[in-house]
N, C-alpha and C positions, 0 to 999 in steps of 0.2 A: 543637464540636471541629474541629480542623484537618483538612484533606484527608487521608484515610488513606494515600494514596499518598505524600504528602510526609512524613508521620509515619514511615513505614517506609523512606523513601528509595528507592522503586522507581518504575518507570514503569507506565502503564496496561496495557502489553503483557506485564507480568511473569506468568510461569506460576505455578500453585499452589505448586509446589516452591520457586520463588524467593520467594514471599510467606512461606512457612514459614521458609526460611533467613534472610531479613531479620529476621523476628521473633525467632528464636533468638539471632542475633548481638546484637541490641539488648537483649534481655531479660537476657542475661548481665551486661551493663554497668549496666542501669538497675534491676535487681531490688532492692526495698526491703531485703532481707537483706544485700545488698552495700553499701547506702548507708543504714544505720540513722539515723533522725532527720532525714534530708534531705527536707523536704517538697516542694521543687521537683522533685527526682528522682522522688519518689513520684507526683507529678502527671504527669510525663512517662511513667512506667510505666503509669499508668491510661490515658493517651491511646494508648500503644502497644498495650496489650491490647485496647482498644475498636476500634482500627484493624484489628488482626489478626482479631478476631471477625467484623467486618463483611466483610473481604475473603476470609476463609477459607470463608465461606458462599457457595456459587455463586449461590444465588437473591438474597441480599442484595447481593452484588457486582454482579450484572447489573442489579438495580433501581437501585443507586447510579450505575452507569455510564450508565444510561438517563435519569437525572435524576428518577426516581420517588420516591426518598428522599434525605435529606441524610446528612451524615457521622455523625450520631447515630442513624440508622435511622428518623427521623421522616418522615411523608409530606410531600411538598412541596405548597405551596398552589396551584401552577400548573404547567403542562406546560413542558418545555424548548423553546427556540426551534427552529423548523423550519430545515432546511438552507438554505432559500431566504431566510431573514430576514437583514437587515443587522445586523451586530454589530461592536462595537469591540474585541472580544476573541475569540481563537480558540475555536471550538466543538468539542466532542468528544462530543456527545450528553448533556452534563451540564446539569442545571437549576441553580437558584440558591437558596441558603438566604438567610435574612434578612441574615446577616453579609456574604454575597457580594453582595447587592443594594447595601448601603451601600458596599462596596468598589468595585463597578462604577460607582456614581455618582461616587465620589471619583476613580476613574481617568478617567472621562469629563471631569470638570472639569479635571484636569491636562492631558489631551490637548487639550481645547479651548483652554486657556491656551497650550500649546505651539504649536498651529497659529496662534493669533492672533499669537504672537511670531515666527512664521516658523520655529519649530524642529520637527524631526521628533518624532512621538509615541514614547513609551517602549514598546518591545516587551514583551509578556507573558513572564515568566520560566518556563522549563521546568525541572523538577527533574532533576538529573544525579547518579546514585549513583556514587560513586568509592570504590574500595577504600582502606584505610588506607595500604598501601604505595605505591599510585599517587599519593596525595596527598602522602606524605612524600618520595618520590623524584622525582616529576614524570615527564613523558614525553608521548608522543602515543598516542591511541587513537581508534578509530572510534566514533561516537555516532549512534544512530538517533533522529531527532527525532519529535515526536508525529505529524507528518504522513507519516511513513514515509521521509523523506529521510535519507541517511547522510552524515555529514561527519567529517573527521578533526579532532580537537580537541587542542590542546596544553595539558596540565595543568601549571601552574607548580609547582615543588617547594615544599612548605610551605603549600599552599593550605589554608584552613580551612573547616569547615561554615558555610554561610550566605553565603559569598563568591560573587560572580557573575562568570561569564566572559562577556565581550561579544565576539561574533563578527560580522564583516562579510563577508557572502557576496554576490558580485557579482550573482547572478541573483535572490536572494530578500531581499536587504537585511540589516538587523541582526537578530541572534539573541541572546537572553539566556538563559544557563543558570545556575541556582542550585545550588551544590554541596552534596550531603549525603554526608558521609564515613562509611563503614561501620566499625564497631569491629573491632579485631583481637583474636584469641584470646590473644596473648602481649604485644603492645606497647600502651602508652598514651602519650599525648603531653601535655606542658605547654610551651606556646610552641614553641621550637625544640628542646627537649630530649625525649628518648625515655626511658621508664621500663620496666623489666622486673623481674619477680620470678624469681630463679633458685634452684631446689632444689639443695642440696648434701648430701652424706652427712656423717655424724658424723665419719668419718675425714678427709674433705677439710677440714672446718671446724677440727678439732682439730689436725691435723698440717700443714695447708696443702697446696695442690695447684694445678696449672694445668689449667683446664677450658675447654671450648669454649662460647662464648656466641653466640646469634644476635643480629644487629643488622639494621637496615633495609638495610644495604649488603652483608650477607653475614656468615658466621660468623667470629669472631675468637677468639684465645686470651686468657684472663684468669687472672691469678695471684690465687688466694685466699690471703690472709695466714694464717699459722699462728695458731691460737687465735681464729678468727672466730666471731662469734655470729649467731644469727638476727636479722635487722633491720639488720645491718651493710650500708652502702651503698658501693659501689665505682663509680668514674667511668671511663668510656672516652671520652677527649677526642676531639672531632670526629666522633663516630659518631652524632650526631643529625641534624636537618634541615640539609641543605646550604644555605649562604648565602655570598655573595661576601664580605661584611664580617666575619661571625663565625658560623661553623657551630655548631650545637648539639652537646651531648654526650649520651651515653647513661649513665643511672644504673642500676646493677644492685643490687637489694636481695636479700641472701642469705636463704634459708629452709632451716634445717637440719632434715633429716628423719631419723627413726630407722628402722631396718629394719622392714618390715611383711611378715609378722608378726614380733613381737619375737624377737630371737636369744637363746636360752637362756643361752649362754656369756657374752654381753655383760651380760645381766640379772644373772647371778650375780656377775660382777665388780663391777658398779656397787653391788650390795647390800653387798659386802665393803668397797668403797671408801668408801661413804657412812657407814659406821659410824665411820670415823676422820677423815673430811674433810667435815663438814657446812659449808655456806656459805649466806648470806642473799642473796636476790634481790629482795625486796619491801619493803625499808625505805622506799622513796619513797612507798609507799601508806599508811603508818601515819598520816600527817597528813590523809588524805582524810576 
């Protein structure tokens, strides 16, 4: 299994509450009930759950941080390197799993080749958790590195999970940060476009209305056409990810909601109306 901190998109210094919040945010997006039949997402959800179970247990988390067990909770075959040992990768008290040993050997080979060619070695990447809105809008923010140093980092608008930020710091040299974007409770993203599901009342859908819609740039007014259905998609031009050549759009999917609890007067009216005005909506399913 992958490093649980990377799976959750958090740093080793994250508090127990931050671990819990990270899990809840990702679980909402990756839960199998939300993604039926998607085996890749199911695997991600299993990894997420395993990572949370390990890091939410204080004893297991301490043992993992000390290198006593690997990411799957198995005992390691040897102790972590001492602080005085020479290493080609940063140490944080963590030991090595079998996969990490192979990765370490591969990294050493690459570094040796780089040194032989007179090129500087590639720095080890540190995970950087970035909020959805930070990634979408860009900006500057302070970042605490694994060794405790704090730097101000510029987040480019539209950066995606897995992309790396390469920093060059005069005193400490090159620093590599791998971005992990946290999911948002309202917005999702496809390329430069932002998607949102907007609840509307029966009255707003049937008679039309102007409603307020959140965007990554702030709230805007949106006209809901008269006679709109659930599933109708409206576009807000230029309200997606900012870009010099062609900014993205925001797509608003309408979701018509009835009163809860049901309104007795509305129910009685629909019963009378339905007796005279029946209509079909499932003809397209007859051939399935």
